[in-house]
N, C-alpha and C positions, 0 to 999 in steps of 0.2 A: 678650263684647262690650266694645269699648274705650271710653275716656272720651268721645272725639269722637262716636261713634255713640250713646252713652247720652244725652249732652247734646243732640244734634241731635233725637232723638226727643222729648225733653222740650220743647224750644223750638218744634218744628214743631206740637206739640199745643197749646201755649199762645198762640202768636201770634194765631190767629183770635179766641180768647177775650179776649185783651188788646185787640184792635181793637174788640170789641163792648163792652168795659167802660167805664162812665161815668168811672172813675178816670183813664183815659187821655184822655178828652174829645175824641175825634176829630171829633165833630160841630162843635165850636167852630172848628176850622180851616176848615171849609166855610162856616160862618155868618159868620165875622169875618175879613176879609182881613188884619187886623193882629194876629191872635192868634199868640202864641208859646208854646212849651212852657215849663213852669216852670223846667226845667234851664237852658235858654238865657237866659231872662229874668233869672234870678238872677245869671248871670255876664256879662251884657251890658256893664256898665261896664268889666270887665276884658278882655273880648273886643275891644272897640273897633270901629272902622269896618272892616267886611269887604266892603264893596261892591266888586264887580268881581274879587274873589279867586276863584281856582279851588280848591275844597276837596273833601276826601273825609272822610266820616264812617265810621270803622271800627266794626264791630259795631253797626250802626244800628238793629237790631230793626225795629219797625213804622214808623220814619221820622219820628216827631214832632220830634226835634231836627234832623234833616236838612232837613225842610220849613221849620222855624223859621230855620235858617241861610240857606236860600235866600231867605226873606222879608226877610232883612237885606241881601240883595244879592249873596251869594256864588253862584257857579256850582257846584252841589253834586252829588256822587256819593255814594250810600250803599252800603255793602257789609255783607253779613251771611251767615253760613253756612247760615241756615235759608231754604229756598225759600218756606215759608209766610210768614215774616216779610217777605221781599222782595216777595212778592205784595201783602201788606197795605200795605206802604210805598208801592208804586206806585199803589195805589188811593187812598191818602190824598193823595198829591201831585196826582193828577188831580182829586179832589174839592175840594181847596184851591185849584186853579188855579195851581199852582206847577210850574215846570219843574225836574226833578231826574232824574238817572239812578240806577238801582239795579242792583247786581251781586251775584249769589250766589257766594260763595267762602268757603272757610276763611280765617281771618285770616292764618295763616302763609303762604298762597299769594297774598295780596293783591298783592304786588309782581310776581307772575308774570302776573296777569291785568289789572293796571292799569298805565298808563305810569309809568315811573320818572322821578324828579326833575322831576315835572310839576306838583306841587301847592304852592300858597302856604300852605295850611292843612290840617293833619290834625287832625281833631276826634274825641275819644272821650268819651262821656258816662258817667253814673252806672251802676254795676253791670255793667261790661264786662270789666275785667281779671281778675276772679276766675274767669272761665271758661277762662283760658289757663294751661297748666302751666309755661311758661318765659317770664319777662319779658324776658330778653335777646334771644330770638328776636323778640319783639314790637318791641323797640326797633330792631332791625335792619330790620324791615319799614318802620317809620316813617321811618327815615333814607333808605331807598331811594325812598320815595314823595315826600319833600319835595325841592323845588328848593333850591339854595343861597340862604340868606336866608329860606326858608319857616319856618313855625313849627308846632309841636305845641301844641294847647290841650286840656287834659284836666281834667275834674272827676270825682272818683271817691270812693267810700266809703273812709274812712280804714282802713288795715290794723289800727289799734287797735280800730275798731268791729267788723271781721270777727272779731277774736280774742275778743270778749266773748260770754259766755253769760249768759242771764237766768235766774236761779234764784229762785223765789218765796220761798224761805226765807232765802237769803243775799244777795239782791240781785244786782248785777253781779259777775261774776268772769271772769278770763282763763282760758278753757278750750280755746281753739283756737290753732293756730300763728299767730304774727305773721309769721314768715319763710316764704319759699317752701320747700316740701317736695317730695321726689320723688313721694310718693304723695298722691292727692287726698283731700280731705274728702268722704266719701260721705254724702249726705243722701237721705232718703226722705220726701217731703212730699206729701200728697194734694192740696193746694191750690196757690195761687199768691199773689203779693204784692198783687194787686188783687182786687176783687170780680169773680167770674167766674160765667157762667151754665151751667156744665157741670162734671161730674166728670171727672177725668183718669185715664188708664190708665198713662201713662208718668210715674211719680212719683219715680224715682231721678235724682239729678244728681251730678256730680263737680265740685269747685271747688278753687281754690288761693288762698292769700293771698300777697301780695308786700309785703315791708317797704318803707317809704318810701326808705330808703337803698339797697335793691336796685334800686328803680325809677330813682332819680337816677343811680346808678352805671352802670346799663345804658345810659341815654341819653348820659351823658358818654363812655362807651366808643365810641359810634357817632358822635361828633363833634358832638353837640348841646350848646348852652350854655343852662343854666337861667337864665331871665330873670324868673321869678315862681314863688313857692311860698307859697300862703296856706292855712293850716289853718282850718277852720270848725267852729263848735260846733253846726251844724245839718245836717240831712239832708232831702231832699225827699220822704220817706215816713216813716211811723211805724215806725222800725226796731226798736223795743222795745215789747213789749206794755204795760209799766207805766212810769210815771214820766216820760212825755213830754207836752209841750204844743205845740200848733200856733200859729204866729205868723200875722200878717196876710198874709204872702207865701206861705203854704202850706208853709213849712219847719217841721220838727219839732226841738225841742230838749229836753234834760233839764230837768225841772221844777225840780230842785235841783242845785246844784254843777255847773253846765254848764261851768265853767272846768276841770274835772278831766279831761275826755275829748274829744279831737277826733273829730268824726263824719264829716267829709268834707274834701277838700282840692282846690284848684285849682292846676294847674301849667302853666306855659308854657315851652317850650324852642325855641330857634332853631338851625337847621342852619347851621353855619359855612361 
């Protein structure tokens, strides 16, 4: 079984559980017409005015960020490889009273199923790039989708965070690759990153890290110009079991020496 099939089985099983989880808070979108996801709200000052822009959210999962961007005035399409996730995203948009389109496709085929050079905004949120084996192919897809002058907006887990392992005896240590590797990191986790109401049978997943320099170089090679790169000392979920504290915005930081490790970053790049 290849990595794509393994990850698809994993995410198809988790998408409905994520939609039911209070941690994703889907009911808030239906109850409050002004509600935005924490990911979009965090970066709203950097994102700026997107009213009237045509946007596509790559690897949209169950659509919380897609719906949030639509609420800020963008004409949004969400794309994900998981049929279960796309179905949940469409249900969320309907419940929230938001107009958005959702397309099921492998990320690397996105430019074959969506119009090329048609989007003012390509958005990618937290926890997406680690499921892709080749960051250069991803950058090529982004470049094909963006119209000249359009921009990529990305917030992601920092590759330094993904390289860390939490050892109860020794604290944090670098235990996983920082740079992209041909072979995936194979994980076998019985649960998921939010409280879920079921046990899972598809527990294996394959992931890859991508160094910040690799990401920037891939975008530059596709003719994009980096216009913003901000590293953050916070992450929107409790990424480590120990030594983290939650702030008033729902972001998690190291309780001590937060200046030592970047946990996420926000990047913007414009197609020339």
